[in-house]
N, C-alpha and C positions, 0 to 999 in steps of 0.2 A: 514977775513970775514967768511971763511968756519968754522973756529974754533968757532966763535961767534954763527953761526947758529947751530952748534952741541951742544953748551952749552944751547942755547935757546930750542932746541929740547929735550935735556936731562932734562932741567928744566920743560918743558911742560909734559914730560913723568913722572917725579917725582911728579909733582902736580896731574896729573891724577891718579897715583898710590896711592897717599895720599888720594885723594877723594874716590877712590875705596875702600881703606882700611877703611876709615871713614864710608862709606855706609855699608860695611860688618859688622863693629863693631855695627852700629846702628841696622842693621837687627838681629844680634845675641842678642843684648840687648832687642830688641822688642820680639824676640822669647823667651828669658828667662823670660821676664815680662809676656808674654802670658802663658807660662808653669806655672809660679808661680801663676797667677790668676786662671788657670785651676785647679791647685793643691788645692788652697784655696777653690774654689767652690766645688771640690770633697770632701775635708775635712768637709766643712759645711754641705754638703748633707749627708755624712756618720754620722755626729754628729746628725743631725736632724732625720735620720732614726733610730739611736740608741735610741734617746729620745722617738720617737714614739713607738718603741718596748717596752721600759720600761713603758710608759704610758698604752699601751695595756695590758701588763702583770699585772699592778696594777689594771686596770679596770676588767680584768678577775678574779683576786683574790677577788676583792670586789663583783663581781657577784656571785662567788662561796660562799662567806660568807653569802650574802643575801639569796641565794638559801638554804643553810643549815639552816639559821634562819627560813625561811618559812617552811621548812620541819619539823624543831623542833616544830614550832608553830602549824603546822598541827597535828603532833603526840600528842602534848599537848591537842589540841582541841578534838582529838579522845579519849584520855584518860579521859578528863573531861566529854565528852558525855557518855562514858561508865560508869563512876562513877555516873553521874546523873541518868542514867537508873537503876543502882544497888540501889541507894538511893530511887528512886521512887518505885521500887519493894519491897524494905524493908519496906517502909512506908505503902504500900498496905497490906503487910503481918501483920504489926503491927495493922493496922486498923481492919483487919479480926480477929486477936487475941483479940483485945479489944472488938469488937462486940460479938465474941463468949463468951468471959468472962462475958460480960455484960448480954448476954442472959442467961448464966448459973446462974448468980447472980439474974436474974429477973429484971434487969434495962432496961427500954425501952427508946428509943430516946436519947441514950447516945451521947454526942458530946464532942470532945476534944477541 
């Protein structure tokens, strides 16, 4: 009877140890799963941040190109304005020369 009780106690202890070991394994698996999910979240976050930096760099590059194009356009407008002024001055001088030449030649009310 004593031996049977000892075997029952041992069986009970073995079952409890098996349940404890199973619970421990489950906790470890859950922890590994949690760590894996955290790593995956971290990796996704890093990838997203990297993509954001790449997009920002591309936008910055596009902004710089547009700014350069605007500056080039502005410089072109300034050059055209300067050329227009020179052409107008040249036209005025030509008109004066024509008027003076016409006056010397005795032509009145000359129109081009």
